[in-house]
VOBA-276349 format. One record per residue (C-alpha): x, y, z. Coordinates in steps of 0.5 Angstrom, whole numbers, plus 500, padded with zeros to 3 digits. Layout:
# VOBA-276349
XYZ...
END
This chain:
# VOBA-276349
379369667381373661376377658372377652372384650374391653371397650365396654359398649357393644354395637353390632349391626350398625350402619356406617353412619351410625358407627361414624356418629359414635366414633365422633362422640367418643373423639369429642370426649377424648378432646374434652378430656384433653382440654380439661387436662390442659387447663387444670393439670398440665401446669401443676404436672409440668411446672412441679416436674421442672421445679423438681429436676432443677432444684427441689430434688436436691432439697427434699431428697435428703430429708426423705433419705434421712427418714427412709434409711432410719433403721428404727422406722424400717423395723417398725414397718416391718414388724407391724405394717407390711407382710414382707420386708421389701415392702417397707421401702414404700412406708416413708413415702406413703406416710408423706403422701398420705399426710399431705393428701389428708391434710389438704382434704381437711383444708378443703372441707374446712374452707367449704364449711366455713366460707360456702365455696372454694376459691380458684387459688385453693383449687389450684393449690390442691391440684399442685398437692395432689400431683406433688413435686416431680409428680411424686404425689400422684405417682406414689398413690398410683404405684401403691394402689397398683402394687396392692392390687397384685396382692388382693385382700390386703396381703401387702400388709400384716393381717391386722391391717389386711384383714380389717382395712384391706388395701389402703391405697386401692380402696381407701386413699384411692378415692382421693386419686380417681381410683374406683375401688377394687379396679386394680385387684380385678380389672388390672390383674385379671384382664390387663395382665392375663391378656398383656395389652392384647385384643380384649384388654380394656387398655388395648391400643393397637387399633390406633396410630400411637403417633397420631394425636387425633387417634389418641383422642379415641384412646383417651376416651377408652381409658376413661370408661376403664377408669370408671369401672364400666368396661371391665364390669361388662367383661366380667358380666359376660364371662360370669356364667361359665367362670367363677373367678370372673363372677367374683370379680364382677361382684367385687368390682360392682361393689367398688363402683357402688362405693365410688359412684353412689356412696361417696357422692351421697355422703359428701354432698349430703354432708355439705348441704346439711352443713350450709353449702348450697346444692350448686356449691356442694356439686362444684366442690364434689366435681373439683375435689373427687371427679377432676382426679378421676379425669386427670388420672384417666388422661394421664394413664392413657398418655403413659400407656403409649410408652408402656405398650405403644410398640408392636411387633410379631415373631415368625409364628405371628405371636406378640414379642413381649420385649417389644410390646412392653418397654423398659426404661434404664436409669429413668428420671422418675422411676417409682419402685421399679415402674419403669420396667414395664416389660418385667412388670408383665412378663416377670411379675415375681421380680421385685424392684430391688432385683430389677438390675440383676434381672435386666442383665439376664434379658440382654440376649433377648433384647439384642435378638429382637432390638427390644423397646429399651430406653435410658435416661428419660421418663415414660411421659417423655417416650409418649410425647416423643412418639405422639408428636413424632420427635423421632430423633429425640426418642432415638437419642435415648434408645439402647441398641444392645446389638450395636448394629443399628444406624440412627436412621435404622432406629428411627425407622424401626421405632416409627413402624412399630408405633404406627402398626396396627392389628386392625382399624379402630372401627373394625375393632370396636364394631366387628371384632369385640362383639364376636370375640367370644364366639371366636374363642368358642370356635377355637375350642370347637376345632380343638385349637384350645382346651377352654374359652379362657385359653382361646381368649388368651390366644386371640390376645397374644397372636396376630390379626391381619395388620395395617400399616407396616406388618404381616403375621399369621392370621389365627381366625
END
């Protein structure tokens, strides 16, 4: 079921000084994540992204297309690997990315066992291979884990794989990409999608200014806590006594966290130390090979979520407007199996990546009515950067005004207001709202406004709270 909170740590009844201290610590952790990203990951992502766009795409895409369009390979994937033919679109790239990742991890272990430590050049080479040209490595790994999470229990694959191995990228290959096993199957599906980024979602962001890099540090901390599994586990634990689905998800996610935080480090460190590595060298290996990807993916997910859900607007009844609160990119530069249409992903989950073009045609009346968050010919990371650095003129160049009525100035003013609007302050959300969100839901049930606590939590998530910086709406509680 839907969650009852997303921050993971509850601190009711704290003094103003204590609240400020906690916020300062979280801010500092966000800054550390940013600096770490800048040192170890910004160049591999930026340089390989530019290399892809300015030449490597022309070299590698024909090779990929030759394999991807080869019908015997597709027939094999359809007959033996995937449960649905549409999923065969993943096969060739999945094989390439898996081969790259497994070759690299084998090289890293070989070097560590042979020479006792990893040189800096090999660590950087690993980071580049992990990212891939145009971000195809990290992007594909995330996409496959994401898609598998929506088909819990290995349903993406034929039973001989699904029933024995399960979700390959979410629970196995994902260990190399900073993903806690079962995080997508549990938190992403049953919290983020049920609440659609609203209050109580571990990805909630409408308490921070999406045009402020300073506020973004607090959000980076929030997503890091989510990536560890902890914040979602707290939510499922709170829901478990009255909700069987939440109880099942609690035990499943707890198992994944045990694998990632106990079994994996114990196995790797024991293996390395028993084969000649010093304790310090083994810990350094584990940090760069397994924990750095977690830090990178945490910061990167926080960054692209500014694009995914950075705008907010309400209808006349105070409810969130879906085509504004989740964005869509048309003809994007870095789309990976339909990930550019985040709006469809949240509200039309049955639409496959093959059918997105036709689906988008059916949405244009709604997009005209609400001046939807639709952009063209850029990437989510660029939308996020333009927002955080207040490059509104650049973002407006890519905005698609289906109504044809808005001037450039009006587009800029509209986007800026939607990006700065907050339902409440960070302090109010973390220290006043979240600790009482379940009581608020129970009060709605008692009043007869909702039939269950789960329905009430969704109502709270999707309905406007008194807002800050640029918007009104109906107060529900």
